[in-house]
N, C-alpha and C positions, 0 to 999 in steps of 0.2 A: 391556870395560874392567875391570881388576882393581885394587882399591884396598886397601892395607894401612892399617889404622887402629891407631894406638898411643896408649895412655894411660899415661904414665910417672908413677908416684907417687914419693914420697920413697924408698921401698925396694921398689917393686913395678913390674911391667910387665904391663898387659893388652893383648891384641892380637887382631885379627880380620883375616882376609883375605877380602874380599867380591868376588864376581863381580857387577858392577853390571848386567849384561845380564839377570840373573834375581833380583838382590838376595839370592843364596844365600851363606851363610857357608861358605866352603870349609874353613876351620879356625879355631880360636880357642884361646886359652890364657891362663894367668895365671902369671907369674913372681913368686915371693915371696922375701922376706928378702934382696934384693939388697944386697951389701956385707957380708953375714954368712957365716960358715963353713958354715952349714946351709941355704943357699939352694936352692930347687928350683923346678921348673916343671911345671905340669899342661897337657898339650897334647891337644886334642880334635879328632878327624877322623872324619867319617862315623859319629858316635855312639859311637865308641870313645875311651876315655880312657887316656892314657899319662903316667906320672909319672917324672921324672928328677931325681935329686939332682945339681945342677950348681953348682959354685962360680962365682959371678958377682961379680967385684970391684966392678963398676959397671954402669950401663945399657948401656954399649958391649958388654961381655961377654955380657950377657943377650940383646941384640938379635942379636948375631953367632950365638949358639947357636940362637935361634928361627928365623932365616933358613935355617939348615942343615936344619931339620926340614921346611921347605916342599918340598924336593926329595929328601927321604929315600926311597929305593926301597921301604922297608918300608910306607910309607903315603904315596905320592906325591900331592901336592896340585897342584903345577905342575911342568912339566918343566925350567923355568929361571927364575931370578930376573928375567930380562928380561921375563917376562910381567907383572910388577908395573908398573902405569902411573903410580902416584903413591902418596905416603904422606900420610895425614891425621893430624895430631898434635892431640890434645886439649890445649889450654893453658888453665890455670885463670884466669889474670889477664892482661888486655891493657891495663889502665888506660883512659884516654880515647882513646888513640891508635888503637885498632882497633875498628871498628864492624861488621866483616864478616870472613869468611875471607880470608886473603892467602897468596900464594906467598912462601915464606921466602927472604929474602936477608939480607945483613949488617945492613941497617937494621932489618929486622923482628927479628932476633936481639937487636939493641941495645934495641929496645922491650920485648921480653920480659925482658931483663936489668934494665931500669929498673923493671919492675913487680915485681921480686923483693921489694922492700920491703913489698908487700902480700901476697905469697904466698911466704914464705921457704922453705917445705917443698916446694912443688910446682914453681915456675918453674925453679929450678936443674935439677931432674930432667928437665923438658921440654927444656931446652937440651942436656942430655947425650944425650937420645934423638935430637934433631935432628942433633947432631954424629955420632952413631953411624951414622945412616942416610946421611948425606953420605959417610961413609967406606966403608960396606959396600954401598951401592947408589948408586955414583957416577953422576951424570947424571940420576938420577930426581928429579922435582919433589917438594919437601916443602911441604905446606900446613898453616898453623896455623889451627885452628878454636877460637875463644876462648869460654870459659864466660860471659864478661862482655859479649860483643859484642851479643847479642840485646837487652840492656837499654840500649844506647846511644841508643835512641829515646826514653827517658824525658825529660820536660820538666824544666827546671831546678828548678822548685818541688817536683818529686818526688824529686830526688836530692841537693839541698843540705841540710846539717845546720844547725840554728839555733845556730851558734857563730861566732866572728869570721871574716869572709870571707877574711881573710889566710891562714888555714890551708888553705883550698881553693886559693888562688892559689899558696902556697908549697909545699905538700906533697900537693896533690891529694886532700885529705880530703873525701869525698863518698860517697854510696851508689853502688855499682857493680852489685851483684846477681850471682848465680851460677846454676848449673844451666841456663844459657841454651839449651844444645843440647837438653836434655830438654824444656824449656818450648816451644821452637820445634817439636820433633817432635810433641808431643802436640796442640798447637794446630792443626797442619796436619792431623793424623789426624782430630780431631773435626770440623773444618771439612769434610773430605772425607766423613766418615760422614753428617753432617747436611746435606751438599750446600749449605753456606752459608758463604761466606768473610767475612761481615760480622758475626760473632758477638762478643758480649762474654763472654769466657771467664775463669774463675778456675781456673788449674791448680795442683793441690796435689801437689807432689813431696815425698812423705813417706817417708823412709827413715832410716838412721842420721843423715844430714844431711837437712835439710828446708827447703824454701822454697816460697812461694806467688808466683804471678805473675798480674797483671791484663793480659789480652791483648785488645785491641780491634782488630777488622779485621786480625788477624794481626800486630799490632804490640804490643810490650811497653810498657805505659804506667806500670806500677808493679810493685814486687817487694818481698819482705820482707828478704832478706839485704842487707847494707850494704857498708861499706868492706871487710869480710872476710866469710867464710862463718859467722862467729859470730853475726851479728845476726839478728833476726826471731823466728820461733817457737822454742819449746823443742824440742830434738832429743834424740837418744839420749844423748849425753854433753855437748852444748853447751847453755849457759844460754839462748841467745837474748837478746832485749832485757830489760833490767832498769834500775832506777834507777841512774844513774851513780855516785851517792853510795855505793852498796853496795860498789863497787870501791875507792874511796878510803878508806872506813871500815874495810873488812877489811884493806886493805894496812897501815893504821896499827895496827890492833889485833893483827894476826897478824905484823907486821913482814915482810910479803911484798914482794918486788921485782916489777917488771913481768912478768918471765918466769914467775915462780911463779904470779902471778895469772892470766896468760893460760893457763897449763897447767891451772889449776883450772877456769876457765870453759869451756875447750875439751874437757877430758878427764874431769872429775869432776863435771859438773853435769847439767842436763837430766833426762830420765826416770830415769837411773841414780841421781841425787841424790834425786829426789822419792820414788822407790820404795824405795831402799836395797837393791834386789835386782839389777837388771840394766838395761842400756840397750836390751835387746831386748824389744819389745812382747810376743812370744810367752811369754817367761819371766814377765813381769808378769801376763799373762792367766792363766797357770797358777796363779800365786799368788792371783789374784782368785777363781778357781774353788774354792780351798781356804779362802776367807773372809778372806784377809789384808787388814785394814782399811787399812793404809798403801798397799798395792798398788792397792786400789780408789780411794782418794783421789788417788793419783798419776796414774792413767790419766784420771780425771775432769778433773784440772787440765790435763794434756797436751792432751786433746781440746778443752777449753774455750778454751785459748790459740789453737789453730788456728782454731776457729770465729770468735773475735774478729778474727783477721787476714783471714778470708774476708770478713767484713763490711767491714773496712777496704779491701780490694781492690775491693769493690763500689762503695764511695764514690768511688774513683779513676776509675771508668767511669760513675758515675751509673746503676748497674744491672748486672745479670748475666743472661745467657741460659742458660749451662751451667757447671756445676762439674765438673771432671775430677779423678780421683784416680789417681796413678801412683807408681812406685818401690815399694820393698819393702813398707812398711805400706799405702800407698795401693792397691797391687794385690792384696795378700793379707790385709788386715786388716778384715774386716767389722765387728768389734766397735768399732774406732776410727772407721770411717766412719759407723757408726750414732750413736756418741757425739757426733761432730762435728756431724752434720746435725741432731741433736736440738735444738741451740741455734739453728738457722737457720729454724725454722718461721715466725718473724715475716717472713721474706723469701719465704715460700711454698714452702720446700723440704720435700718429703715423700718419704721413701724407701719402696720396696717391700721389705718385710722379707725375703721369700723370695729375691727377685732379688739382694739385697745379700749374703745368706748364701752363695749359689751362685757369685757372681762372684769368681773367683780366677785371676789370670794370663791374663785374656782380655778382649777388648773387649766391654763389656756395659753397657746402661743399667740403673741400679738405682733410678731415681726412680719414684714412683707415677704413674699416668696423670694424676691431678689436680694434680700438682706444678707450680707456676708456673715453677720453674727445673729444667731437666733436669740429672740427675746421672749421670755415666758413670765407669766404670773403663776406662782406656786404658793398657795397658802401654807403657812408654817404650822407646825403642831409640836410645840416644845414638850408638852405633857406626855404625848405618845413617845417622843424620843427618849425622855427620861425613863418612862416605863419600860421601853425596849432595852435600854442599857442596864436597868435594874434587873430585869428578867434574865438577860443574857449572862450577867455576872453571877446571879444565883444558880443558874444552870451549870455554868462552868465550874463553880465551886461546890456543886452537888449539895446545895442547901435547899 
């Protein structure tokens, strides 16, 4: 079975074609600046990289071009598009309606459309991608895999906000959580590695966007992101949680409208704002090496906030067996991993300094033998998780 995985961003398209019999990625690529005159795609096959400047007015144009590459005689991946058995679409927000992957029909598309109010940049692009696949791959099943679905197992007291209940009833204002596909993948991998399906796991997905998830017996019981991906820990350019009065105070003082405030909190806050240098941990670490005091302070605060939320996730499960680090910083950032864990010694968390330094982009335990809590680095693979959920659904539905 061959599954095409699509991740349509507001102006981008990431794709992978995966042979599920071997879980081998046959090809993958990234289409950038869709809707602009200088759009282009990077297409990778058998370790070779090809770049094409292609004007794509929308995701439909982009997907049409990508599909042609799959059968290009220059680097044939498949002999015919008929070999594609299904398309798995990453969908950022499914609201309360979707707690698992679903075959896309008109009702599902309506549900994705209704959730646009929570993900105005992403959900419209997802719908464009679905429409393009229906047109260019007629008859092939399209499956939606939602970022929010994994967290629909949270209990009410974990997802309601302490504001008037009518706003939950009228507008669906509650914690939804995101990065669900990543959290699910990593929790399944660490359970397999440790041969224990009944673990209390805190998964730390730390990249430009970041969220933590408390996972007990394979089920999400709590997470840090909220109504939108802005909530929770500080991130590359996102503020994460803060005193709500900061928002109203600054809006009044700076005469900012809601859109301006949202732009500031999403794009000009987080590590970028703290450091005054960059949203990229690597840039901040280089400045630290040169003795930049603000850089030193910013990374300390960034790490401390994440440690605080790890403790919070432990409270949600009344304990923790293993902490996993994943995504860009989690997989490649020994400095931040060490900084975060330095605040968790009261929980019995102890790192092996050498193992932590060596662990980059690989599955590795980085905790010391005497650590009461195991600490692992587990690279995420959201595309493979989407493909697995798509293939499983097709198999169960006999499609």
